[in-house]
Steps between C-alpha positions, in 0.01 A plus 500: 500500500802731501438587136136580571602724790754679286247554222245631751758737649597623152135557409441684829803719433375588153156591638655725769721665239199562277316665790797727561524590132131587488540719811805674350314562175221672693755712686662601172163599355431710808841665481453572129165668571664714769783598264252596229294704748811682619609565142162655423526719808847621400376584151213702648739682734739579215211633293374719785853632558551579132164679484584703811844590368357595160243725669786683670695527178780273619671293236461127529814349655692261274455130563797317643596193307743350751555505872799652673755256632363207306 
C-alpha cells in the first residue's frame, strides 16, 4: 500500500497547490483593480492640475522621461 499512499499524498499536494494558485489569482485580480483605480485617480489629478495651471497662465511643466539616480 506504500504506492497507494504516495499517490494519495501526491494528489493531495496537487489539490492544495491548486487552491493556493486560485487564491493567488484572486489576489492578483484585486491588486490589478486597485492599480487601475489609482491610475485613474492620478490621471484626474493631473488633469485638474493642468486646468488650474492653464487658468493661471502657467506653462505646462515638461514631462520627465527618466528618474534621477536610476
